[in-house]
C-alpha positions in Angstrom: -0.1 -0.1 -0.1 3.0 2.3 0.8 4.4 1.6 -2.7 0.9 2.8 -4.3 1.0 5.8 -2.3 4.5 6.7 -3.2 3.8 6.0 -6.9 0.7 8.1 -6.9 2.9 10.9 -5.1 5.5 11.0 -7.8 2.6 11.2 -10.6 1.1 14.1 -8.9 4.6 15.7 -8.6 5.0 14.9 -12.6 1.8 16.4 -13.3 2.6 19.6 -11.6 5.9 20.0 -13.2 4.0 19.4 -16.4 1.6 22.0 -15.7 4.5 24.4 -14.7 6.2 23.9 -18.1 3.0 24.2 -20.2 2.5 27.5 -18.5 5.8 28.8 -18.8 5.4 27.7 -22.5 2.2 29.7 -22.8 3.7 32.6 -21.2 6.7 32.5 -23.6 4.4 32.3 -27.0 2.0 35.1 -25.9 -0.8 33.3 -25.0 -2.9 34.6 -21.9 -5.1 32.0 -20.0 -6.2 32.1 -16.4 -3.7 31.7 -13.8 -4.4 28.4 -12.7 -3.1 27.1 -16.3 -6.2 25.6 -17.7 -6.6 25.8 -21.5 -8.6 28.4 -23.0 -11.2 25.8 -24.0 -11.9 25.1 -20.6 -12.3 28.9 -19.9 -14.9 29.1 -22.5 -16.9 26.5 -21.1 -16.8 27.7 -18.0 -17.7 31.2 -18.9 -20.6 30.3 -20.6 -22.8 30.0 -17.7 -21.9 33.2 -16.3 -22.2 35.9 -18.9 -23.7 34.1 -21.9 -28.0 33.9 -22.5 -29.0 30.4 -23.3 -30.6 30.1 -26.5 -34.4 29.8 -26.8 -35.8 26.7 -26.6 -37.7 25.7 -29.9 -39.5 22.9 -30.4 -40.2 21.4 -34.3 -40.8 17.7 -34.0 -42.1 17.2 -30.3 -45.3 17.9 -29.0 -45.6 18.9 -25.7 -48.2 18.8 -23.0 -47.3 21.4 -20.9 -48.6 24.8 -21.7 -45.4 26.6 -21.3 -43.7 24.5 -24.0 -46.6 24.3 -26.0 -45.8 28.5 -26.4 -42.3 27.5 -27.7 -43.6 25.0 -30.6 -42.6 26.2 -34.0 -45.6 25.8 -36.3 -46.2 23.5 -38.8 -44.4 24.6 -42.2 -47.0 24.8 -44.8 -45.5 23.7 -48.4 -45.7 26.4 -51.1 -47.9 26.0 -54.0 -45.9 25.2 -56.9 -48.9 24.7 -59.5 -48.8 28.3 -60.4 -44.8 28.4 -60.8 -44.8 25.4 -62.8 -47.8 26.7 -65.1 -45.7 30.0 -65.9 -42.6 27.8 -66.7 -44.3 25.8 -68.7 -45.9 28.6 -70.8 -42.8 30.3 -71.1 -41.1 26.9 -72.3 -43.8 26.0 -74.9 -42.4 26.8 -78.4 -44.0 29.1 -80.6 -45.8 27.2 -83.6 -43.9 27.3 -86.9 -46.2 28.9 -89.4 -43.7 28.0 -92.3 -43.5 24.5 -93.2 -40.4 22.5 -94.5 -40.9 20.9 -97.7 -39.4 17.4 -97.6 -38.9 17.7 -101.1 -36.5 20.5 -101.0 -34.5 18.5 -98.4 -34.0 15.4 -100.3 -31.8 15.2 -103.1 -33.2 15.1 -106.7 -31.5 11.9 -107.0 -31.0 9.1 -104.2 -27.8 8.1 -105.8 -26.3 11.6 -106.5 -23.4 10.9 -103.6 -22.7 7.8 -105.2 -22.0 9.5 -108.6 -19.9 12.0 -107.1 -17.6 9.5 -105.5 -17.1 7.4 -108.7 -16.7 10.5 -111.2 -13.0 10.7 -110.6 -12.4 6.9 -111.4 -14.9 7.2 -114.2 -12.5 10.0 -115.6 -9.5 8.1 -115.5 -11.1 5.0 -117.2 -12.9 7.3 -119.6 -8.9 8.4 -120.6 -7.7 4.7 -120.5 -10.8 3.8 -122.9 -9.9 6.4 -125.4 -6.1 5.3 -125.4 -6.9 1.8 -126.2 -9.4 2.5 -128.9 -6.6 4.9 -130.5 -4.2 1.9 -130.1 -6.8 -0.4 -131.6 -7.1 1.9 -134.5 -3.3 2.2 -135.1 -3.1 -1.4 -135.5 -5.9 -1.6 -137.9 -4.5 0.9 -139.9 -0.9 -0.8 -139.9 -2.7 -4.1 -141.1 -4.2 -2.5 -144.0 -2.7 -1.4 -147.1 -4.5 1.5 -147.8 -5.9 4.3 -146.0 -9.4 4.5 -147.6 -10.0 1.0 -146.7 -9.2 1.4 -143.1 -11.9 4.5 -142.9 -14.3 2.2 -144.6 -13.8 -0.4 -142.1 -13.9 2.1 -139.2 -17.2 3.7 -140.6 -18.8 -0.1 -140.8 -17.1 -0.8 -137.1 -19.1 2.1 -135.9 -22.1 1.6 -137.6 -22.3 -2.0 -136.2 -21.8 -0.4 -132.8 -24.4 2.0 -132.8 -27.0 -0.9 -133.6 
């Protein structure tokens, strides 16, 4: 038992030394507390009861039976009528009717395959050049194979007549 008393005394001495050290540290840093060395938070809690007024009790969800407490009850909140606001917003958001009707025929292309023709046009030009070159080469070969120019012209006209039929 004596050993425990001695340890308690030693612990109290250490606590006092820490209090003194903390007080000295506060004085160095410029903090001003009460003289007994209590922190500011404790001082504020103690000071609330002395100088500060208690807040008024307001009962929002509790229905008291006592008449004194019934006076402190907060009246039930009434929901705001939103029908008028919603009607106004709907009227404002309503689009005006479009008097000019859009003709779908003007929006649609004249021919449904115009884009395909546009994309193929470059390839067709290249093929047309190759076709003209091949026709010219065939004509030269025929001319070389025949003796006279007149007979070549006759065969070409005959060939064109056959192609046109």
